N, C-alpha and C positions, 0 to 999 in steps of 0.2 A: 886315207888322207883327210876326210871330213872330220874324223875324230880328233886328229892332231890339231887341226885348225880350230875346232870348237874348244879344245882344252886351252889353247893360247888365248882365245877370246874370253873364256871364263876367268883365267888368271888376270887379264887386263881389267875386267869388270870388278873383280874383288879388290884390286889395288886402287881403282878409281873410287870405289865405295869407301874404302878405308880413309882415303884422303878427303873425300867430300863430307863424310859423316864423323870425322875426327875419331876414328876407331883404330884399334890395332889391326894388322892384317888377319890375325887369328879371329878376332871378333867379327870382322867383315866376312871372313870365310864361313863362319858359323851362321851368321844372319843370312847370307846368300844361299847356302845350301838348304836352309829351312824355308825359303821363300817360294811363293807361287811363281814368281818370275823365273826362278831356276827351273822349275818343272816345265814351264812353257818353253824355255830356251832349249832344253834338252830334248824336247819333242819335235822331231823334224817336220811333222805335219803342220805345226803352227807357223813355221817360217820365221819365227822371231830371231833365230840365229843369223838371219840375213841382214838384220838391222844394225845400225852403227852402235858402237860401244856406248856412246853418249846417250843415244835414244834408250837403250836398255837400262842404263844407269838411272835415267830419269824415271822410268817405270818402276824400277826397284826402290828408289828413294820415296816415290809416291806411295808404294805399298807399305814400306816400313814406317 
């Protein structure tokens, strides 16, 4: 169950990134998967996946 919820969260964040950074969804996906934010988000020990999509997007935009 956690995996499917996380996958939907990742998809929402990618689409938010694309809209916020004026990128195509493909460019946003590439940037997201190469980011440190993605690594932290997929590591359950960090708890980042519990934060809101907007909070994670803000971290990601700051990183990029």
